[in-house]
C-alpha positions as CSV (number, residue, x, y, z in Angstrom):
1,M,19.9,4.1,19.3
2,K,21.9,1.1,18.8
3,K,22.8,-0.1,15.4
4,S,20.6,-3.3,15.8
5,S,17.2,-1.5,16.5
6,F,18.0,1.4,13.6
7,V,18.4,-1.6,11.0
8,A,15.2,-3.1,12.4
9,L,13.5,0.4,12.0
10,I,14.3,0.8,8.1
11,L,13.5,-2.7,7.3
12,G,10.6,-2.8,9.4
13,T,9.5,0.4,7.9
14,A,10.3,-0.6,4.2
15,G,8.6,-4.1,4.7
16,G,5.7,-2.5,6.1
17,V,5.3,0.0,3.4
18,F,5.2,-2.7,0.7
19,F,3.2,-4.6,2.4
20,A,0.6,-2.2,3.1
21,L,0.8,-0.8,-0.6
22,G,0.5,-4.6,-1.9
23,M,-2.6,-5.1,0.3
24,C,-4.2,-1.8,-1.2
25,M,-3.6,-2.9,-4.8
26,V,-5.1,-6.3,-4.3
27,L,-8.0,-5.1,-2.1
28,L,-8.9,-2.2,-4.3
29,P,-10.5,-3.6,-7.6
30,E,-10.7,-0.1,-9.1
31,W,-6.8,-0.3,-9.1
32,G,-6.7,-3.4,-11.1
33,M,-3.4,-4.5,-10.1
34,E,-4.1,-7.7,-8.3
35,T,-1.0,-9.6,-9.3
36,Q,1.2,-6.5,-9.1
37,G,-0.2,-6.4,-5.2
38,T,0.2,-9.9,-4.8
39,V,4.4,-9.4,-5.6
40,C,4.5,-6.1,-3.2
41,G,2.9,-7.9,-0.4
42,V,4.9,-10.9,-0.7
43,I,8.0,-8.9,-0.9
44,G,7.1,-6.8,2.0
45,L,6.5,-9.9,4.1
46,A,10.1,-11.3,3.1
47,I,11.5,-8.1,4.0
48,L,9.8,-8.2,7.1
49,L,10.8,-11.7,8.0
50,A,14.4,-10.5,7.0
51,A,14.3,-7.8,9.4
52,L,13.2,-10.2,12.4
53,L,16.1,-12.7,11.5
54,I,18.9,-9.9,11.2
55,W,17.2,-8.2,14.5
56,Q,17.8,-11.5,16.3
57,K,21.3,-12.2,14.9
58,M,22.3,-8.7,15.7
59,E,21.2,-9.0,19.5
60,H,22.6,-12.8,19.7
61,K,18.9,-13.6,20.5
62,A,17.5,-17.3,20.7
63,P,15.3,-18.2,17.7
64,I,11.7,-18.3,18.0
65,K,10.1,-21.2,19.6
66,F,6.8,-22.1,18.3
67,S,4.5,-23.2,21.2
68,R,1.1,-23.0,21.6
69,K,0.8,-19.5,22.8
70,T,3.2,-18.4,20.1
71,L,0.7,-19.4,17.3
72,L,-2.5,-18.4,19.4
73,T,-0.3,-14.6,19.3
74,V,0.4,-14.5,16.0
75,F,-3.4,-15.9,15.0
76,A,-4.7,-13.1,17.3
77,G,-2.2,-10.5,15.7
78,V,-3.4,-11.5,12.3
79,L,-6.8,-11.6,12.9
80,G,-7.2,-8.3,14.7
81,A,-5.1,-6.6,12.0
82,L,-7.5,-8.1,9.4
83,L,-10.6,-6.7,11.3
84,L,-9.4,-3.4,11.7
85,G,-8.6,-3.2,8.0
86,V,-12.0,-4.6,7.1
87,G,-13.7,-1.9,9.4
88,M,-11.6,0.8,7.6
89,C,-12.4,-0.6,4.1
90,M,-16.0,-0.9,4.8
91,T,-16.5,2.7,6.5
92,M,-14.0,4.6,3.7
93,V,-14.9,2.5,0.7
94,S,-18.0,0.6,0.9
95,H,-19.8,3.5,3.0
96,Q,-21.1,1.4,5.9
97,M,-20.3,3.5,8.3
98,V,-21.6,1.7,11.4
99,M,-20.7,-2.0,11.0
100,G,-17.2,-0.5,9.4
101,I,-16.7,1.1,13.1
102,V,-18.4,-1.7,14.9
103,I,-15.7,-4.4,12.8
104,G,-13.0,-1.8,13.3
105,L,-13.3,-1.5,16.9
106,A,-13.4,-5.2,17.1
107,G,-10.0,-5.4,16.0
108,I,-9.0,-2.6,18.0
109,V,-9.9,-4.4,21.1
110,M,-8.5,-7.8,19.4
111,L,-4.9,-5.8,19.1
112,L,-5.1,-4.6,22.6
113,I,-5.8,-8.1,23.9
114,L,-2.2,-9.1,22.6
115,I,-0.4,-6.8,25.5
116,P,-1.6,-8.8,28.1
117,L,-1.2,-11.9,26.1
118,I,2.3,-11.3,25.6
119,R,3.3,-9.2,28.4
120,G,1.1,-10.8,31.0
121,V,-0.5,-8.9,33.8
122,H,1.5,-7.9,36.6
123,G,0.1,-6.2,40.1
């Protein structure tokens, strides 16, 4: 494993855990930790951004160019992740099984659409 991949793996995992924990803290009112969850989520996003920038620097990659396709891809990824998360919360927390499964599957489909959107379809 290359050193850059290992660093990206460690930072990506740490950032993802912080972000996910922060989202749980904010979205579960029973915990009563909205402020702490927001801080934890922002720390997670900062770690993920740092991971991207460090990986690019270690791999000698050019910075990301913000085009219409890049913004559409980011929007589709965020929307898919949110739909999947909302569906999971509806199923597990709100006990709205059918609607939660439908919304979760819509999120999964949205995330699967990212593959041909980013890589393209080759024959």
